[in-house]
C-alpha positions as CSV (number, residue, x, y, z in Angstrom):
1,X,15.9,21.4,-28.0
2,X,20.0,21.1,-27.7
3,X,21.4,17.9,-26.3
4,X,23.4,19.9,-23.9
5,X,20.3,21.3,-22.2
6,X,19.0,19.8,-19.4
7,X,15.0,19.6,-18.6
8,X,14.1,20.6,-15.4
9,X,10.7,19.1,-14.0
10,X,9.9,21.3,-11.3
11,X,6.7,21.3,-8.9
12,X,4.8,24.4,-8.2
13,X,2.7,24.4,-4.9
14,X,5.1,24.3,-2.1
15,X,8.2,25.6,-4.2
16,X,6.9,28.8,-6.6
17,X,3.4,28.9,-5.0
18,X,1.9,28.0,-1.6
19,X,0.1,24.8,-2.0
20,X,-3.2,25.3,-3.7
21,X,-5.7,23.1,-1.8
22,X,-3.5,21.5,0.9
23,X,-5.1,20.4,4.6
24,X,-4.3,23.9,5.7
25,X,-6.3,25.4,3.1
26,X,-9.2,22.9,3.7
27,X,-8.9,24.0,7.7
28,X,-9.1,27.4,7.0
29,X,-12.3,26.6,4.7
30,X,-14.0,24.5,7.5
31,X,-13.5,27.5,9.9
32,X,-14.8,30.3,7.2
33,X,-18.2,28.4,6.3
34,X,-18.7,26.5,9.5
35,X,-18.1,22.7,8.1
36,X,-17.6,19.8,10.3
37,X,-13.9,19.3,9.7
38,X,-13.5,15.7,9.9
39,X,-16.7,15.1,7.5
40,X,-15.7,17.5,5.0
41,X,-12.0,16.0,5.5
42,X,-13.5,12.2,4.9
43,X,-15.2,13.5,1.8
44,X,-12.5,15.2,0.2
45,X,-10.4,11.9,0.6
46,X,-12.7,10.3,-1.4
47,X,-12.9,12.0,-4.4
48,X,-9.2,14.0,-4.6
49,X,-7.7,11.4,-6.8
50,X,-10.7,12.0,-9.5
51,X,-10.5,15.7,-9.0
52,X,-6.7,16.1,-9.1
53,X,-6.6,13.8,-12.3
54,X,-9.0,15.1,-14.4
55,X,-11.7,12.8,-14.0
56,X,-14.2,15.3,-11.7
57,X,-14.7,18.7,-12.2
58,X,-14.2,21.3,-9.6
59,X,-18.2,21.9,-9.6
60,X,-18.6,17.8,-9.2
61,X,-16.4,18.0,-6.4
62,X,-18.0,21.1,-4.3
63,X,-21.3,19.1,-5.1
64,X,-19.8,15.8,-3.5
65,X,-17.9,17.2,-0.5
66,X,-19.9,20.2,0.4
67,X,-23.3,20.4,-1.2
68,X,-24.5,17.0,-0.7
69,X,-26.9,18.9,1.7
70,X,-28.4,22.7,1.9
71,X,-26.2,25.7,2.8
72,X,-26.4,28.9,3.6
73,X,-23.9,30.3,1.1
74,X,-23.0,29.5,-2.9
75,X,-20.6,27.3,-4.6
76,X,-19.5,30.5,-6.1
77,X,-18.3,31.6,-2.8
78,X,-16.2,28.5,-1.9
79,X,-14.8,28.7,-5.2
80,X,-13.4,32.0,-4.7
81,X,-12.5,31.1,-1.5
82,X,-10.5,28.0,-2.8
83,X,-8.8,30.5,-5.5
84,X,-7.8,33.0,-2.5
85,X,-5.6,30.3,-0.8
86,X,-2.9,30.5,-3.7
87,X,-0.3,32.8,-2.5
88,X,2.9,33.3,-4.6
89,X,6.3,33.3,-3.2
90,X,8.0,36.5,-4.8
91,X,11.3,35.2,-4.3
92,X,10.9,31.7,-5.8
93,X,9.2,32.9,-8.9
94,X,11.9,35.6,-9.5
95,X,14.7,32.7,-9.3
96,X,12.6,30.4,-12.0
97,X,12.4,33.2,-14.1
98,X,16.1,33.2,-14.0
99,X,16.2,29.7,-14.0
100,X,14.1,30.0,-17.4
101,X,16.5,32.1,-18.9
102,X,19.8,29.7,-18.3
103,X,21.1,28.3,-21.4
104,X,21.7,25.0,-20.0
105,X,17.8,24.0,-19.0
106,X,14.1,23.7,-20.2
107,X,11.4,24.1,-17.5
108,X,8.4,21.9,-17.5
109,X,6.1,22.1,-14.6
110,X,5.5,18.5,-13.1
111,X,2.6,18.9,-10.4
112,X,-0.6,17.7,-9.0
113,X,-3.5,20.0,-9.6
114,X,-7.1,20.0,-10.6
115,X,-7.9,21.8,-13.9
116,X,-9.4,24.7,-12.9
117,X,-7.2,25.4,-9.8
118,X,-4.4,24.8,-12.1
119,X,-5.4,27.0,-14.8
120,X,-6.3,29.7,-12.5
121,X,-2.7,29.7,-11.0
122,X,-1.0,29.5,-14.1
123,X,-2.7,32.8,-15.4
124,X,-3.0,34.4,-11.9
125,X,0.8,34.0,-11.5
126,X,2.4,34.3,-14.7
127,X,3.5,30.9,-15.2
128,X,3.5,30.8,-18.8
129,X,6.6,33.1,-18.8
130,X,8.5,30.2,-16.9
131,X,7.5,27.0,-18.3
132,X,7.8,25.5,-21.8
133,X,5.3,22.9,-21.1
134,X,2.8,21.9,-18.5
135,X,2.8,18.3,-17.2
136,X,-0.1,18.6,-14.7
137,X,-1.8,15.6,-13.1
138,X,-5.2,16.9,-14.7
139,X,-3.8,16.9,-17.9
140,X,-1.9,13.5,-17.5
141,X,-4.4,11.6,-15.6
142,X,-1.9,10.6,-13.2
143,X,-0.5,12.1,-10.2
144,X,2.7,11.9,-8.1
145,X,3.9,10.2,-6.3
146,X,3.3,7.5,-9.0
147,X,6.1,6.5,-11.1
148,X,3.6,6.3,-13.9
149,X,3.5,10.4,-14.2
150,X,7.4,10.3,-14.4
151,X,7.2,7.7,-17.0
152,X,4.8,9.8,-18.9
153,X,6.9,12.8,-18.5
154,X,10.2,10.9,-20.2
155,X,8.2,9.5,-22.9
156,X,6.1,13.2,-23.6
157,X,9.8,14.9,-23.8
158,X,11.6,12.0,-25.5
159,X,14.7,12.3,-23.1
160,X,16.8,10.0,-21.3
161,X,16.5,10.2,-17.5
162,X,19.7,11.2,-16.8
163,X,19.5,14.6,-18.8
164,X,16.5,15.5,-16.7
165,X,16.5,17.1,-13.0
166,X,13.2,16.9,-10.9
167,X,12.5,19.5,-8.0
168,X,10.5,18.9,-5.1
169,X,9.7,19.9,-1.8
170,X,8.4,16.3,-1.0
171,X,10.7,13.4,-0.2
172,X,7.9,10.7,-1.4
173,X,7.7,12.3,-5.0
174,X,11.5,12.5,-5.1
175,X,11.5,8.6,-4.5
176,X,9.5,8.0,-7.4
177,X,11.2,10.1,-9.8
178,X,14.3,8.3,-8.7
179,X,12.7,4.8,-9.7
180,X,12.8,6.1,-13.2
181,X,16.4,7.4,-13.1
182,X,15.8,10.9,-12.9
183,X,17.8,13.0,-11.0
184,X,16.5,14.9,-7.9
185,X,16.7,17.9,-6.2
186,X,14.8,18.0,-2.7
187,X,13.6,21.9,-2.5
188,X,14.2,23.3,1.0
189,X,15.2,27.2,0.3
190,X,16.7,29.1,-2.5
191,X,20.3,29.2,-1.8
192,X,20.3,25.4,-1.6
193,X,18.5,24.9,-5.1
194,X,20.7,27.1,-6.7
195,X,23.6,25.3,-5.3
196,X,22.4,22.1,-6.2
197,X,21.3,23.0,-9.7
198,X,25.0,24.3,-10.1
199,X,26.2,21.2,-9.1
200,X,24.0,19.6,-11.8
201,X,25.5,21.8,-14.3
202,X,23.0,23.9,-14.4
203,X,23.8,27.8,-14.2
204,X,21.0,30.3,-12.4
205,X,21.8,33.8,-14.0
206,X,22.5,36.0,-11.3
207,X,20.1,39.3,-10.7
208,X,21.3,42.3,-11.7
209,X,24.2,43.5,-10.0
210,X,25.6,40.5,-8.8
211,X,28.5,37.9,-9.8
212,X,27.3,34.9,-11.4
213,X,28.9,31.9,-10.1
214,X,31.4,29.4,-11.8
215,X,29.9,26.8,-13.6
216,X,30.3,23.6,-11.9
217,X,31.4,20.5,-14.3
218,X,30.1,18.0,-12.3
219,X,26.5,16.1,-12.0
220,X,25.4,14.9,-8.7
221,X,22.1,14.0,-7.7
222,X,19.8,14.5,-4.6
């Protein structure tokens, strides 16, 4: 890794893909399986931190949150439903592949996800082709918006904060990153993301047939 290449820590859910198991997906699950939504959500909130930081498997999660009482359907059916909630954002994935080809950056995923869902999403949506490494909460044992996950990410890449950029769609996560000195970009749309990366000195190769913008020499944080 040359000193001139910026490290881009990139969120996955809400940026490249739909969120994997967010409140909307849980509402759909409650409707699909006839669950008491409030009771389901309470149980989820009690254990989600353990699920996303690798201290609880998906099977254990389902036992605690849903199968603590007899059901008329199987855990395999619920698991399949959970996985089906992940959807690609095709334009964002194309953009990320172009960004991965930039001579100015190295892409590393920095996301909150349970191990099983994380690995399903990596394989299903070809994220190995985009990211050099996966700093997922289930592997690191700590989740956003804790400042610790960003400090650990800096330790792992052995880079100074001002040589890194963090892209996320949630302000609370950006706030935590800024506490470590990492430059941040609030993702709202791909046009804005391209402009913000360009201001950070990171060129994103244009799609075939399009003209690549001139690289900006300035460095600007969110």
